[in-house]
C-alpha positions in Angstrom: 0.0 0.0 0.0 1.4 3.4 -0.9 1.7 6.2 1.5 -1.2 8.1 -0.1 -3.5 5.2 0.6 -2.7 4.9 4.3 -5.5 6.9 5.9 -8.8 6.2 4.3 -7.9 2.8 2.7 -6.4 1.4 5.9 -9.5 2.5 7.9 -11.9 1.0 5.3 -10.0 -2.3 4.8 -8.4 -3.1 8.1 -10.6 -1.3 10.7 -14.0 -1.4 9.1 -13.4 -4.6 7.1 -15.2 -3.0 4.1 -15.2 -4.8 0.8 -14.5 -2.3 -2.0 -13.5 -4.4 -5.0 -16.5 -4.8 -7.3 -18.8 -2.7 -5.1 -20.8 0.4 -6.0 -19.1 3.5 -4.4 -20.7 6.9 -4.2 -18.8 10.0 -3.3 -20.7 13.1 -2.3 -18.9 16.3 -3.2 -16.3 17.2 -5.8 -13.7 19.3 -3.9 -10.2 18.7 -2.7 -11.1 15.9 -0.3 -12.6 13.9 -3.2 -9.6 14.6 -5.4 -7.4 13.2 -2.6 -9.3 9.9 -2.2 -10.2 9.1 -5.8 -6.9 7.5 -6.7 -6.7 5.2 -3.7 -10.4 4.2 -4.0 -10.0 3.4 -7.7 -6.9 1.4 -6.9 -9.3 -0.9 -4.9 -11.2 -1.7 -8.1 -14.8 -0.7 -7.3 -17.4 -2.0 -9.8 -18.8 1.5 -10.1 -17.7 4.8 -8.7 -19.8 8.0 -9.0 -19.0 11.5 -7.9 -22.2 13.4 -7.1 -22.2 17.1 -6.6 -24.6 20.0 -6.7 -23.0 21.4 -9.8 -22.0 18.7 -12.3 -19.1 20.6 -13.8 -16.7 20.0 -10.9 -17.6 16.3 -10.7 -17.2 15.9 -14.5 -13.7 17.5 -14.3 -12.7 15.0 -11.6 -14.2 12.2 -13.6 -12.1 13.0 -16.6 -8.9 13.5 -14.6 -9.2 10.0 -13.0 -11.0 8.1 -15.8 -7.8 6.2 -16.7 -7.7 4.6 -13.2 -11.1 3.0 -13.4 -14.8 3.3 -13.8 -15.7 6.8 -12.6 -18.6 9.0 -13.6 -20.2 12.2 -12.5 -23.8 13.1 -11.5 -25.7 15.8 -9.8 -27.3 14.9 -6.4 -30.7 15.1 -8.2 -29.7 12.6 -10.8 -28.8 9.8 -8.3 -32.4 8.5 -8.2 -33.1 5.4 -6.2 -30.2 3.2 -7.1 -28.7 1.7 -4.0 -24.9 2.0 -3.2 -22.6 -0.3 -1.1 -20.3 2.5 0.1 -21.3 6.2 0.4 -18.5 8.7 1.3 -19.5 12.2 2.3 -16.7 14.5 1.2 -18.8 17.7 1.3 -18.0 20.5 3.7 -21.6 20.3 4.9 -20.7 18.2 7.9 -18.4 20.8 9.2 -21.5 23.1 9.8 -23.8 20.3 10.9 -25.7 20.4 7.5 -26.4 17.7 5.0 -27.1 17.7 1.2 -30.7 16.6 0.3 -30.4 12.8 0.0 -32.8 10.0 -0.6 -32.9 7.0 1.7 -33.1 4.8 -1.5 -29.4 5.4 -1.9 -28.6 3.0 0.9 -27.9 -0.5 -0.2 -28.8 -3.4 2.1 -25.3 -3.6 3.6 -24.3 0.1 2.9 -21.4 1.6 4.8 -21.8 5.4 5.1 -18.5 7.1 5.8 -18.1 10.8 6.5 -14.6 12.1 5.9 -15.4 14.8 8.6 -15.4 13.9 12.3 -16.2 15.6 15.6 -17.7 15.0 19.0 -20.4 12.3 18.3 -21.8 11.3 15.0 -21.9 13.9 12.2 -25.2 15.0 10.5 -24.4 12.6 7.6 -23.9 9.7 10.0 -27.1 10.5 11.9 -29.0 10.7 8.6 -27.6 7.3 7.5 -28.4 5.7 10.9 -32.0 7.1 10.9 -32.6 5.7 7.4 -31.3 2.2 8.1 -27.6 2.2 7.0 -25.9 -1.0 8.0 -22.9 0.9 9.3 -21.6 4.4 9.7 -18.1 5.8 10.4 -16.4 9.1 10.6 -13.1 10.3 9.3 -11.6 9.9 12.7 -10.2 6.4 11.7 -8.7 8.0 8.6 -7.0 10.6 10.8 -5.6 8.0 13.1 -4.2 5.9 10.3 -2.6 9.0 8.6 -0.9 9.8 12.0 0.4 6.3 12.3 1.8 6.5 8.7 3.5 9.8 9.6 5.0 8.2 12.7 6.3 5.3 10.6 7.9 7.8 8.2 9.7 9.7 11.0 10.4 6.9 13.4 10.7 3.8 11.2 8.0 1.8 13.1 4.2 1.8 12.6 2.3 2.0 15.9 -0.6 -0.3 16.6 -3.6 2.0 16.0 -6.3 -0.3 17.5 -6.0 0.9 21.1 -5.8 4.6 20.1 -8.8 4.1 17.8 -10.8 2.5 20.5 -10.0 5.2 23.1 -10.7 8.1 20.7 -13.9 6.6 19.4 -15.2 6.1 23.0 -14.2 9.7 24.0 -15.8 11.2 20.9 -19.0 9.2 21.2 -18.6 6.9 18.2 -18.2 3.5 19.8 
């Protein structure tokens, strides 16, 4: 696994035991966070990856930039319809202000994991929405942050710390356990 993959990918694969290869992945938002996670996600070979954004232009630009890495397409939030997804990642800045884009509960597949790249004290607005609409699992970006910190520690110190105890402690303290 390359250094760029360490945070999100390690959290998804090792901590959350999420299966991404062949799965339908939806990313909400088309800003810098999405640009940073697209390559590592496409390396995992999802069956379908869609970037949904309020304005289609930004999502289309990202789709073109990363098209050579795998199946990636763009849509507006309104165009998503009722097709269920296996993994939904919220990369919008809405969570930072406690808001949420208008989403349909039909987006949630039977075993859907809803992952908010943002984190804070307790579940984010996106996580609360997902939980209230029957998502199988939710997670915040806290795990991604912990894994990124462990990767930085390895770069500087030559040893990768065990993140499990740190993750458990922080999840409990932040009300996500």
